[in-house]
C-alpha positions in Angstrom: -0.3 0.0 0.0 1.3 3.3 -0.7 0.0 6.7 0.2 -3.9 6.3 -1.0 -3.8 3.2 -2.9 -3.2 -0.2 -2.8 -0.7 -1.5 -5.8 -2.5 -4.9 -7.3 -1.0 -6.1 -10.6 1.1 -3.1 -11.1 -1.7 -0.8 -11.1 -3.7 1.5 -8.2 -6.7 1.0 -6.2 -7.6 4.0 -4.2 -8.4 4.0 -0.9 -10.0 6.7 0.5 -9.5 8.6 4.0 -11.2 6.2 6.1 -9.7 3.2 4.7 -12.0 1.9 2.6 -11.1 0.5 -1.2 -12.8 1.7 -4.3 -14.9 -1.5 -5.8 -14.8 0.3 -9.0 -11.2 0.0 -9.5 -11.3 -3.5 -8.7 -13.7 -3.9 -11.0 -11.6 -2.2 -13.7 -8.6 -4.3 -12.7 -10.6 -7.4 -13.5 -11.2 -5.7 -17.2 -15.0 -5.3 -15.9 -16.8 -8.7 -16.6 -20.3 -8.6 -17.4 -23.3 -8.7 -14.6 -20.5 -8.3 -12.0 -20.5 -4.6 -11.6 -20.5 -3.6 -7.9 -23.8 -2.8 -7.6 -25.0 -6.0 -9.2 -22.9 -8.1 -6.9 -24.4 -5.8 -3.8 -28.0 -6.6 -5.0 -27.3 -10.4 -6.0 -26.4 -13.5 -4.0 -27.4 -12.0 -0.4 -24.2 -9.5 -0.4 -26.2 -7.1 1.5 -26.0 -9.4 4.5 -22.8 -10.2 4.2 -22.0 -6.3 4.3 -24.1 -6.2 7.7 -22.0 -9.3 8.8 -18.8 -7.9 8.0 -20.0 -4.1 9.7 -20.6 -6.4 12.9 -17.1 -8.2 13.0 -15.2 -5.1 12.2 -17.3 -2.5 14.4 -19.1 0.2 13.8 -19.1 4.0 15.1 -21.4 6.4 16.4 -22.1 4.7 19.7 -22.1 1.3 18.5 -25.4 1.9 16.3 -24.9 0.3 12.9 -24.1 2.2 10.2 -23.5 0.7 7.1 -21.6 3.6 5.4 -18.6 2.6 7.8 -18.0 -0.1 5.9 -19.8 0.5 2.2 -20.9 3.1 1.0 -21.5 5.3 -2.4 -18.8 8.3 -3.0 -19.7 12.0 -3.3 -19.7 13.8 -6.6 -15.7 14.4 -6.5 -14.9 10.8 -4.9 -17.3 8.8 -6.7 -18.3 5.2 -7.1 -18.4 2.4 -4.4 -16.2 2.0 -1.6 -15.7 -1.1 0.7 -13.8 -2.1 3.8 -10.8 -4.3 2.8 -12.9 -7.5 4.1 -15.6 -6.7 1.7 -13.4 -5.6 -1.1 -11.6 -8.9 -1.1 -15.0 -10.5 -1.3 -15.7 -8.9 -4.1 -12.2 -9.5 -5.6 -13.6 -13.1 -5.4 -16.7 -12.5 -7.2 -14.4 -11.5 -10.1 -11.8 -13.8 -9.9 -10.4 -16.4 -6.9 -6.7 -15.5 -7.7 -7.4 -11.6 -6.9 -9.3 -12.3 -3.8 -6.2 -13.7 -2.4 -4.2 -11.2 -3.7 -6.3 -8.4 -2.0 -6.6 -10.3 1.3 -2.2 -10.7 1.1 -2.0 -7.1 0.5 -4.3 -5.4 3.0 -2.7 -8.1 5.9 0.6 -7.5 4.8 0.3 -3.8 5.1 -1.5 -4.0 8.1 1.6 -6.1 9.8 4.1 -3.5 8.6 5.8 -5.8 5.7 8.1 -3.1 4.0 8.4 -5.5 1.0 4.8 -5.3 0.5 4.3 -3.8 -3.0 7.5 -5.8 -4.4 6.3 -9.4 -3.7 3.0 -8.4 -4.9 4.0 -7.6 -8.2 6.1 -10.7 -8.1 3.0 -12.9 -7.1 0.7 -11.1 -9.8 3.2 -12.1 -12.2 3.7 -15.5 -11.2 -0.1 -16.3 -11.3 -0.6 -14.6 -15.2 1.2 -14.4 -18.4 4.4 -15.4 -20.5 6.4 -15.1 -17.4 4.4 -17.6 -15.1 4.4 -20.1 -17.9 8.3 -20.1 -18.1 8.9 -20.1 -14.2 6.5 -22.7 -13.8 8.5 -24.9 -16.5 11.5 -23.8 -14.6 10.3 -25.5 -11.4 9.5 -29.0 -12.9 13.3 -28.5 -14.6 14.4 -27.8 -11.1 12.5 -30.7 -9.8 14.4 -33.7 -12.2 17.6 -31.6 -11.5 17.4 -32.1 -7.9 16.0 -35.5 -8.1 19.5 -36.0 -10.1 21.4 -34.8 -7.1 19.9 -36.6 -4.5 20.3 -40.0 -6.5 24.1 -39.2 -6.7 24.8 -38.4 -3.0 23.6 -34.5 -2.8 21.1 -34.6 0.6 22.0 -31.8 2.5 20.5 -28.0 1.8 23.6 -26.6 2.1 25.2 -29.1 -0.8 21.6 -28.2 -2.7 22.8 -24.8 -2.5 26.2 -25.0 -3.4 25.2 -27.1 -6.7 22.8 -24.2 -7.7 25.3 -21.4 -7.2 27.5 -23.3 -9.7 24.7 -22.4 -12.3 24.3 -19.3 -10.9 28.1 -18.2 -11.4 28.3 -19.6 -14.6 25.2 -18.2 -16.2 24.9 -14.7 -14.2 29.0 -14.6 -12.4 28.1 -14.6 -9.1 26.1 -16.6 -6.3 22.6 -16.2 -5.2 23.3 -14.3 -2.3 25.5 -12.0 -4.3 23.0 -11.3 -6.9 20.8 -10.9 -4.3 22.9 -8.0 -3.0 23.7 -6.5 -6.7 19.9 -6.4 -7.3 19.1 -5.3 -3.9 16.5 -8.2 -3.3 15.7 -9.0 0.1 17.5 -11.9 1.8 14.5 -13.9 2.3 12.7 -13.7 -1.2 13.3 -16.1 -4.1 16.1 -14.9 -6.5 14.2 -17.0 -9.3 10.6 -14.9 -9.0 12.9 -11.6 -9.5 14.5 -13.2 -12.8 13.1 -12.1 -16.4 11.7 -14.7 -18.7 15.2 -15.2 -20.7 17.1 -15.5 -17.4 14.7 -18.4 -16.3 14.9 -19.8 -19.5 18.7 -20.2 -19.3 18.8 -21.6 -15.8 16.0 -23.9 -16.9 18.2 -25.3 -19.9 21.4 -25.3 -17.5 19.5 -27.5 -15.0 18.1 -29.3 -17.5 21.6 -30.2 -19.2 23.5 -30.6 -15.6 20.6 -33.6 -14.7 21.4 -35.1 -17.8 25.4 -34.7 -17.4 24.7 -36.5 -13.9 22.6 -39.5 -14.9 25.3 -40.1 -17.8 28.9 -39.5 -16.4 27.5 -41.0 -12.6 29.6 -39.0 -10.1 28.7 -38.9 -6.9 28.7 -36.4 -4.0 28.3 -32.4 -3.4 31.7 -31.8 -5.3 31.0 -34.0 -8.4 27.9 -32.9 -9.1 28.3 -29.2 -8.8 31.0 -29.3 -11.2 29.0 -31.1 -13.3 26.6 -28.4 -13.0 29.0 -26.0 -13.8 30.4 -27.8 -17.0 27.0 -27.8 -18.1 26.1 -24.3 -17.4 29.1 -22.8 -19.0 28.1 -24.5 -22.4 24.9 -22.5 -22.1 26.7 -19.5 -21.7 28.6 -20.0 -24.3 25.6 -20.5 -26.6 24.3 -17.3 -25.5 27.3 -15.1 -25.7 28.0 -16.8 -29.1 24.3 -16.1 -30.5 24.7 -12.4 -28.9 27.9 -11.8 -30.8 26.7 -13.4 -34.0 23.6 -11.0 -34.4 25.4 -8.0 -35.2 27.3 -10.0 -38.2 23.8 -11.4 -39.3 23.0 -7.4 -40.1 25.6 -7.5 -42.9 25.6 -11.1 -44.3 21.8 -11.5 -44.3 22.1 -13.4 -47.9 23.9 -16.4 -46.1 21.6 -16.4 -43.4 18.6 -16.1 -45.7 19.6 -19.2 -47.5 20.2 -21.3 -44.5 16.5 -20.1 -42.8 
């Protein structure tokens, strides 16, 4: 949460001076699905009863008298639309998209707990759920499972030893171990480095771990030293291919005829 807004999926959702969240902004964030406007949601499925229950749970003002406007209201001409307590806003978000409800809950709860890394991590979570990045990330997770299974079959059991083998790939591909990369990129120590990588970086890493797993199965090394060395060799090959391709791109601008004939 920043100032008077929540950051969800890299977009701002307004919050008024009483802490109520704009349902219209959430509606827009979900691309305004037909029949699911804040008004339609309130009128349908006994949502009025839900709003009353939410009010009773969080407590009202005016000497204990129930005031629905404490948790849900229509805005003024200057501040129009529907505004709701975060509990209600999360329920409405779930009506639009279950994943969006989780994100609203997470943002609010972590804001209330004073988590300074909130905005960056929420953006990362949104990326994990949506788009090409998420597909690449999931593929990388599958490839890593194969890689760690190969390590386990070849005498790598301890968490620190897994990290040592993984760092062999990081050093070959990106020039530093995980801790140094986090420091360079100003990533909090408790966050996953891979959740901050680009699609290209994740693809290179997945390829390196796939080749490393194949090498380990074929060469049958045993123990952390041998498996880390095998990982370095496979990762070095990926890095060399990346650098060779990048160097070749400038040449391709001047010898297009040759490349066209081969394509």
